[in-house]
Steps between C-alpha positions, in 0.01 A plus 500: 500500500150558638407143465813402704414746772137395508621140536739605778210673680281195467785284642523732804121497561505117455788473757320729741178303460674170568666650801162616631365151448791350704415757778125450482522119506716485832281372792707660769463842344131482511430375859191692609445676176234465232344172414601555134861535581492189732323293218780593257757413750341163568474425130877564403709434814863404479545130562768452761711191538529325839821680595319843473154414631563224756370138507608137463707323243476129490738279288384143404669212333271302270542133464451415139652159500184321386451766218614422151806709405302666211216591719688657796467868367113442449480348846686799663274746303198315629648504856548875485145549375363268787689689769374836365141393501537350849660832629229706330225327693657646823483852372871577500554814302740471198680166581805407285556139410805414285679198376881470524747239399817432709799320359489332166855575373715275713241331704131398496224752457290593806162645426411771749183700576531863641200638669477864618208610709497875559345614825514149650720471808367173642734229358287220642182642317694546182636144507134368562384690195732304291483161679125466477501436124354135447658209304239321298587147367309254285609143564400175313420164647778256508498196278465155653878443487571840647233438771659171593840665533332782714339254729823305558679840578233587747538156672873555514460836665252351758747230575784733544285713727408208719866401523589852618719572179526856384229584254589611145185541293553549130323792332300274282352324801373828655250529198325183606351292221566765245777603267598856404414643156622804309168680556520748794386842602749666263248439218200630680334811334218572744275346764130572553258430774175321389221299666356166394146583366362186673670478833607857534849378606783735418722413201827644401529512122849540358607593151856419353700693250575358155793273619310396819192414304711270275650333793169457683344344172784254473486414873123430493537314176759263632321445830131426403336302796780590730530763773673838478588647828525872547745618777540835653810581693575125542860566634364756761305269723209416278558133398147429382361596173235772492327315219550160334244470212485202277551570133195404282619635171776706351458879579632705215384843581743596768242519773465306824309501829625452848217366716528404864348565845554869470306767683423814297756690690769234454426477119525878467827500690640214269389705196674802627819315575496321157451827327769666689723233352633160553884486517642400156820382664582238755608716782578851607769542752546836675861597479504849655281776634582870513295769686541868436315744728307779360714777664804343382349488149394864518851599612647323203257671269578853638873418459455413130289813434755735668775318307319578166416861594862573601622325186275711281604826663862441474482385145270797408742731662797358308317527172399862554843613629700314240285516185298821572201537273505155336563358860173674620325354206637153594366552847151568363527189283629297794194617716269387226685166484452449872133565490446277202688216689284552807185499300597176321566341842139590594345396171689180446472386866882471540582382849767749635768356721812652650696337214246648245551857637875430461436402135297818450771729641758329280291548195496881578876491463448341149262777404749761605781317320302529169445869548881552575594327170272726309609816663865420442444431142294821469797703646736358239276613225468844645873524507500434131289805444156349452199675632305352792247308305756360263727404794216335688395308189852369453551445858197268529589313185864434595404404872213270385731206422679509844157547690344210290793259558541571869118485572465168308786341699338618818157352387660175414652489848167571651328223308767244605463611863130464479515168326739327728489705826306428826197716584706760664720530190198502270365799672817705445524365131135599418528863625850551361408356154175695487687811610763467233233465229312814622819702556616434142154634371503802720874582407429476134145624470432724791836668538526552120152669488568725777846607376377567148210711651777743641482850352871495386631461159855661471826412672592842642644570838183478685424155368851388576443597863177324520652184333833512676632260763525557865698810569641523148375689204456305182775587260 
């Protein structure tokens, strides 16, 4: 018995400690206070979504038509990493970049990229952050037959132009005397600024990943004595190659150099742009933008907080009025559950949205549901004449199956929502699923420990009053 009571005391102390951590790590509660409190608040703040903090959301459609079907997922993952690196160079705090698929069941799959920039309200600047990522291409010299066909096509275009006919320039003509290859910036690992030891001219050295090294090795092996042209943003008004070296021998190490008439400043800028990422897809099309002002986000946040507070107060009042002493214990367990959830949000870096807060509030109902099942089962055992501890033991044992099954079904639902849902649905599913898991632990472990620590052992009239229901005495 004393071990149980010591365990219950430790749980109460732990819950109070976590609650104090939540209080101490909130920045708004420490404005103008000690440096130590401010440091803790800056280390473990709540991450708020766009709808609660304000900012810009951009939705892009990615053109993956030239990417092989089996490599689409890798290309989209690379695109997400590229955009994240690009945004980070602008110092945006906690950007969120997600991949989303539209369609696929009855129609074609559309690959989308969702970019959320908290604290950014200038849509034009946000679009520029994404749009400045370069597209790096490696193109090989045309064969004699291909070059003859190219020259004939150019002559035809010139003739049409002289005759005043509408111009229709094929894409392959835009590349000049070069042909596209599979090698592009998607396979770039890093770029480094170096200087020629003899001429002191700036050189941009690039290193490919494993797949890129294999492609580059094969490309140089097949084109010895020929030119490989390196283009940057060819489709965006830069028709000339930035470098066109002649291959002297096969290069198998996955490294290459871009030389040209660069100034040190231009070479440094190029290195920065290449390291920030070349687009691994053909094109990004901006589909929609959404701007949420900071005051509107703050209003939505306060509405969610007050909804949670009122919900907790009403639920706590119901538990105490209807289940009396066990209800009071359930309220304490519920408070510990809430502070554990809030601490997990801080430690795990969960981004809270309005939908996420709704999931948290709903999971509170699941936690209460588990306690109600236990209390009702316990009352049934008390009616049979068992003492308090026997009734509690049987009550927990008999209620466990129902609690387990209902919570597992809820967790499965949360997993399905998270797997197939949009970013908004995923926020709800994550907090709801996490809340159900933690609520099951608190209902079974914390509530059980606190109830068994109560100093009651019989089943007399006083116990029946404490364990009664509402306005009725337990018979």
